[in-house]
ROLUM-707203 format. One record per atom (N, C-alpha, C, O, CB): residue in three letters; x negated, y negated, z negated. Coordinates in steps of 0.001 Angstrom, whole numbers, plus 500000, padded with zeros to 6 digits. Glycine has a CB too. Layout:
BEGIN
PT   type       px       py       pz
PT    ALA        X        Y        Z
...
END
This chain:
BEGIN
PT   type       px       py       pz
PT    MET   498916   501403   500152
PT    MET   500293   500037   500000
PT    MET   499165   498646   500403
PT    MET   499386   497779   501249
PT    MET   501239   499789   497683
PT    THR   497495   498811   499194
PT    THR   496806   497930   498763
PT    THR   496669   497328   500633
PT    THR   496777   496128   500890
PT    THR   495377   498540   497678
PT    VAL   496446   498303   501661
PT    VAL   495471   498102   502482
PT    VAL   496792   496997   503906
PT    VAL   496649   496239   504866
PT    VAL   494564   500024   502960
PT    HIS   498032   497691   503048
PT    HIS   499145   496717   504149
PT    HIS   499948   495958   503812
PT    HIS   500957   495671   504456
PT    HIS   500022   497307   504922
PT    LEU   499513   495357   502373
PT    LEU   499165   494302   501804
PT    LEU   498597   493089   502031
PT    LEU   499161   491997   502087
PT    LEU   498732   494592   501254
PT    VAL   496798   493494   502231
PT    VAL   495920   492958   503269
PT    VAL   496032   492658   504127
PT    VAL   495703   491588   504639
PT    VAL   495273   493322   503584
PT    ARG   496806   493994   504756
PT    ARG   497156   493740   506938
PT    ARG   497859   492167   506747
PT    ARG   497402   491070   507068
PT    ARG   499002   495379   508063
PT    GLN   499042   492500   506149
PT    GLN   499991   491341   506146
PT    GLN   500430   490248   505785
PT    GLN   501512   489676   505925
PT    GLN   500536   491474   506032
PT    LEU   498732   489812   504916
PT    LEU   498320   488806   504393
PT    LEU   497071   487688   505490
PT    LEU   496729   486506   505447
PT    LEU   497777   489483   503039
PT    LEU   496741   488830   506343
PT    LEU   495503   488860   507687
PT    LEU   496466   487873   508639
PT    LEU   496073   486768   509014
PT    LEU   495068   490852   508632
PT    LEU   498117   488561   509065
PT    LEU   498227   488174   509876
PT    LEU   499059   486676   509187
PT    LEU   499925   486315   509985
PT    LEU   498705   489201   510801
PT    ALA   499021   486125   508434
PT    ALA   499619   485631   508140
PT    ALA   498726   484282   508128
PT    ALA   498390   483754   507068
PT    ALA   500214   486237   507252
PT    THR   498304   483674   509631
PT    THR   496932   482897   509463
PT    THR   497633   482178   510279
PT    THR   498354   482669   511147
PT    THR   495333   483428   509818
PT    ASP   497396   480176   509951
PT    ASP   497364   479073   510261
PT    ASP   496694   479383   511896
PT    ASP   496252   480387   512456
PT    ASP   496601   478188   509117
PT    ASP   496847   478271   512199
PT    ASP   495853   478315   513246
PT    ASP   494794   477870   513595
PT    ASP   494473   477426   514697
PT    ASP   496141   478137   513937
PT    SER   493706   478059   511876
PT    SER   492239   477515   512254
PT    SER   492102   478848   512182
PT    SER   491365   479364   513022
PT    SER   491210   476394   511324
PT    GLY   492904   479899   510969
PT    GLY   492388   480743   511098
PT    GLY   492155   481595   509243
PT    GLY   491707   482637   508765
PT    GLY   491245   480186   512033
PT    ARG   492732   480447   508830
PT    ARG   492661   480279   507363
PT    ARG   494209   480625   506687
PT    ARG   495348   480179   506825
PT    ARG   492145   478646   507033
PT    VAL   493460   481827   505772
PT    VAL   494658   481796   504783
PT    VAL   495248   480372   503956
PT    VAL   494866   479472   503208
PT    VAL   494214   482787   503683
PT    SER   496175   480760   504506
PT    SER   496692   479405   502792
PT    SER   497321   479843   501858
PT    SER   497771   480984   501961
PT    SER   497821   478053   502952
PT    LEU   497571   479008   500541
PT    LEU   497922   479592   499605
PT    LEU   499185   479338   499836
PT    LEU   499547   479501   498671
PT    LEU   497378   479325   498466
PT    SER   500199   479058   500416
PT    SER   501499   479219   501255
PT    SER   502458   480204   501522
PT    SER   503595   480564   501215
PT    SER   501263   479045   502245
PT    ASP   500940   480640   502637
PT    ASP   501233   481789   503231
PT    ASP   500440   483216   502336
PT    ASP   500590   484298   502905
PT    ASP   500734   481548   504827
PT    VAL   499745   483232   501184
PT    VAL   499976   483763   500602
PT    VAL   501333   484418   498819
PT    VAL   501657   485448   498229
PT    VAL   499044   483492   500903
PT    GLU   501517   483352   498792
PT    GLU   503356   482709   498863
PT    GLU   503864   483604   498707
PT    GLU   503929   484604   497992
PT    GLU   504148   482047   500136
PT    GLN   504499   482837   500000
PT    GLN   505393   483140   500831
PT    GLN   505361   485355   500882
PT    GLN   506224   486183   500591
PT    GLN   504854   482073   502435
PT    LYS   504342   485451   501245
PT    LYS   504197   487046   501871
PT    LYS   504454   487370   501095
PT    LYS   504877   488498   501349
PT    LYS   503137   487805   502380
PT    LEU   504619   487028   499182
PT    LEU   504305   487665   497955
PT    LEU   505850   487924   498015
PT    LEU   506390   489026   497920
PT    LEU   503497   486794   496604
PT    ARG   506517   486613   498205
PT    ARG   507482   486843   497541
PT    ARG   508885   487616   498404
PT    ARG   509872   488309   498156
PT    ARG   507685   485526   496944
PT    GLU   508276   487040   499409
PT    GLU   509091   488403   500649
PT    GLU   509129   489889   500656
PT    GLU   509762   490869   501048
PT    GLU   508466   488397   502026
PT    LEU   508153   489515   500039
PT    LEU   507987   491528   499149
PT    LEU   508297   492076   498059
PT    LEU   508556   493232   497725
PT    LEU   506730   492109   498816
PT    GLY   508219   490765   497366
PT    GLY   508893   491146   496401
PT    GLY   510788   491790   496001
PT    GLY   511508   492594   495407
PT    GLY   508525   490106   495901
PT    SER   510670   490525   496995
PT    SER   511829   490809   497708
PT    SER   512753   491560   497851
PT    SER   513890   491623   497383
PT    SER   511698   490852   498391
PT    ASN   511963   492350   498797
PT    ASN   511993   493647   499967
PT    ASN   512114   494453   498164
PT    ASN   513257   494821   497894
PT    ASN   510033   494062   501529
PT    ALA   510945   494724   496943
PT    ALA   511375   496002   496627
PT    ALA   512588   495794   495807
PT    ALA   513580   496449   495488
PT    ALA   510316   496822   495935
PT    GLN   512231   494926   495653
PT    GLN   513911   495059   494570
PT    GLN   514995   495482   494882
PT    GLN   515873   496230   494455
PT    GLN   514571   493916   494116
PT    SER   514764   494844   495733
PT    SER   516232   495320   497224
PT    SER   516598   496719   497186
PT    SER   517755   497138   497146
PT    SER   515642   495185   499188
PT    LEU   515280   497593   497203
PT    LEU   514945   498936   497632
PT    LEU   515118   500276   496076
PT    LEU   515334   501484   496170
PT    LEU   513109   498713   498320
PT    ALA   514938   499516   494924
PT    ALA   514956   499481   493805
PT    ALA   516299   499435   493298
PT    ALA   516663   500234   492435
PT    ALA   514221   498614   493471
PT    THR   517223   498375   493871
PT    THR   519152   498334   493592
PT    THR   518956   499666   494189
PT    THR   518206   500558   493790
PT    THR   520556   496951   494605
PT    ASP   519629   499665   495057
PT    ASP   519627   500823   495643
PT    ASP   519312   502614   495303
PT    ASP   519804   503654   495741
PT    ASP   518955   500404   496370
PT    ALA   518498   502370   494541
PT    ALA   517527   503495   494460
PT    ALA   518364   503929   492900
PT    ALA   518496   505014   492334
PT    ALA   515522   502978   494463
PT    ALA   518688   502958   492657
PT    ALA   518735   503144   491244
PT    ALA   520541   504487   490853
PT    ALA   520583   505599   490328
PT    ALA   518849   501048   490495
PT    PRO   521425   503788   491309
PT    PRO   522357   505483   490652
PT    PRO   522275   506458   491256
PT    PRO   522844   507455   490812
PT    PRO   523899   505622   490563
PT    PRO   521520   506532   492518
PT    PRO   521350   508349   492437
PT    PRO   519924   508846   491726
PT    PRO   519721   510049   491563
PT    PRO   521296   509110   494235
PT    ALA   518912   507801   491299
PT    ALA   518131   508197   489890
PT    ALA   518770   508419   488673
PT    ALA   518590   509386   487934
PT    ALA   517244   507223   489499
PT    ILE   519751   507201   488445
PT    ILE   519975   507647   487207
PT    ILE   520885   509354   486902
PT    ILE   520856   509924   485812
PT    ILE   520762   506360   486655
PT    GLY   521557   509843   488033
PT    GLY   522077   510470   488479
PT    GLY   521154   512242   488290
PT    GLY   521507   513255   487688
PT    GLY   522343   509687   489707
PT    ALA   520288   512028   488863
PT    ALA   519420   512477   488901
PT    ALA   518923   513337   487735
PT    ALA   518718   514544   487615
PT    ALA   518871   511666   489247
PT    LEU   518776   512028   486722
PT    LEU   517982   511755   485223
PT    LEU   519073   512966   484318
PT    LEU   518899   513995   483664
PT    LEU   518144   509572   484475
PT    VAL   519983   512301   484657
PT    VAL   521365   513238   483765
PT    VAL   521622   514412   484275
PT    VAL   522023   515253   483471
PT    VAL   522900   512590   483787
PT    ALA   521543   514644   485085
PT    ALA   521345   516662   485537
PT    ALA   520415   517531   485410
PT    ALA   520483   518747   485233
PT    ALA   521358   517079   486856
PT    ALA   519395   516722   485525
PT    ALA   517936   517250   484304
PT    ALA   518476   517441   483956
PT    ALA   518961   518563   484103
PT    ALA   516845   516768   483469
PT    GLY   519049   516386   482976
PT    GLY   518597   516581   481073
PT    GLY   519697   517864   480601
PT    GLY   519532   518785   479800
PT    GLY   519115   514655   479783
PT    VAL   520964   517466   481525
PT    VAL   521952   518669   481380
PT    VAL   521547   520539   481781
PT    VAL   522165   521518   481364
PT    VAL   523174   518144   482442
PT    ILE   520604   520525   482493
PT    ILE   519774   521623   482789
PT    ILE   518767   522030   481732
PT    ILE   518691   523253   481616
PT    ILE   519100   521342   483976
PT    ALA   517940   521306   480897
PT    ALA   517013   521403   479947
PT    ALA   517955   521413   478616
PT    ALA   517744   522137   477643
PT    ALA   515909   520212   480068
PT    VAL   518848   520646   478718
PT    VAL   519493   521477   477444
PT    VAL   520283   522402   477713
PT    VAL   520316   522776   476540
PT    VAL   520250   520761   476541
PT    ALA   521005   523165   478255
PT    ALA   521076   524087   478843
PT    ALA   519989   525219   478618
PT    ALA   520299   526347   478234
PT    ALA   521196   523636   479930
PT    ALA   518551   524782   478919
PT    ALA   518248   525619   479212
PT    ALA   517631   526489   477761
PT    ALA   517745   527682   477480
PT    ALA   517553   525263   480310
PT    VAL   516834   525175   476872
PT    VAL   516567   525733   475682
PT    VAL   517412   526182   474556
PT    VAL   516989   526932   473676
PT    VAL   515904   525046   475271
PT    TYR   518956   525577   474609
PT    TYR   520499   526372   474387
PT    TYR   520178   527857   474432
PT    TYR   520353   528584   473455
PT    TYR   521763   526021   475721
PT    LEU   519581   528396   475898
PT    LEU   520124   529766   475917
PT    LEU   518518   530651   475200
PT    LEU   518589   531698   474556
PT    LEU   520719   530275   477878
PT    LEU   517448   530063   475456
PT    LEU   516690   530395   475268
PT    LEU   516470   530108   473830
PT    LEU   515337   530469   473509
PT    LEU   516069   530128   476107
PT    GLY   516935   529748   473145
PT    GLY   516845   529902   471774
PT    GLY   517560   530542   470932
PT    GLY   517435   530746   469724
PT    GLY   516842   529028   471353
PT    ARG   518798   531021   472164
PT    ARG   520175   532554   471739
PT    ARG   519052   533758   472024
PT    ARG   518574   534616   471283
PT    ARG   522118   532824   473312
PT    ARG   518941   533583   472782
PT    ARG   518141   534498   472631
PT    ARG   516876   534515   471979
PT    ARG   517229   535295   471094
PT    ARG   518025   534816   473564
PT    ARG   515665   534277   471700
PT    ARG   514870   534340   470385
PT    ARG   515785   534748   469242
PT    ARG   515383   535781   468707
PT    ARG   514195   532924   470033
PT    GLY   516931   534233   468689
PT    GLY   517566   534069   467563
PT    GLY   517936   535398   467629
PT    GLY   517495   536018   466662
PT    GLY   518593   532990   467415
PT    SER   518589   536088   468415
PT    SER   519029   537631   468954
PT    SER   518034   538739   468304
PT    SER   518205   539540   467385
PT    SER   518885   537763   470790
PT    ARG   516991   538482   469101
PT    ARG   515631   539683   468511
PT    ARG   515318   539134   467139
PT    ARG   515782   540062   466477
PT    ARG   513880   539682   469571
PT    ARG   514883   538326   466300
PT    ARG   514530   538093   465938
PT    ARG   515645   538613   464328
PT    ARG   515629   538469   463105
PT    ARG   514057   537113   466648
PT    ALA   516130   538984   464951
PT    ALA   517835   538504   463277
PT    ALA   517457   540227   463421
PT    ALA   517020   541002   464273
PT    ALA   520649   537527   463855
PT    SER   517958   540251   461924
PT    SER   517859   541976   461010
PT    SER   518987   542364   461569
PT    SER   519431   541797   462568
PT    SER   517961   542177   459031
PT    VAL   519507   543249   461062
PT    VAL   520294   544086   461293
PT    VAL   521115   544649   460396
PT    VAL   521277   545867   460473
PT    VAL   519783   544778   461767
PT    LEU   521917   543768   459190
PT    LEU   521952   544617   457730
PT    LEU   523353   545143   457726
PT    LEU   524503   544705   457745
PT    LEU   521662   543623   456220
PT    GLU   522688   546346   457692
PT    GLU   523127   547615   457418
PT    GLU   524031   547681   456386
PT    GLU   523105   547747   455577
PT    GLU   522135   548420   457170
PT    ILE   525903   547763   455030
PT    ILE   525977   547926   454461
PT    ILE   526845   549607   453775
PT    ILE   527422   550341   454577
PT    ILE   526042   546851   454498
PT    ARG   526813   549795   452969
PT    ARG   527038   551363   453009
PT    ARG   527871   551097   451637
PT    ARG   527469   550402   450704
PT    ARG   525469   552596   452977
PT    ARG   529081   551770   451697
PT    ARG   529796   551911   450684
PT    ARG   529852   553314   450336
PT    ARG   530183   554300   450995
PT    ARG   530971   551345   450877
PT    VAL   529218   553087   448455
PT    VAL   529062   554293   447890
PT    VAL   530073   555285   447410
PT    VAL   529706   556349   446914
PT    VAL   528418   554065   447027
END
């Protein structure tokens, strides 16, 4: 991404071939707005994926805990005398 940013900054030159501060500021603002819109668009699916991953993780821990509990539980036998 750094190479891409440098390339865009170098292409934003004025007639004398120098990059001015306003050119750099303009490109950074443009890239910032693009990144912000990309993050805003990607947020709802990412939240859904995180919730699904959390539910799967909790279910896996629950099932593994049940299995371990049933293996380690002792059997108590009561006889009438």
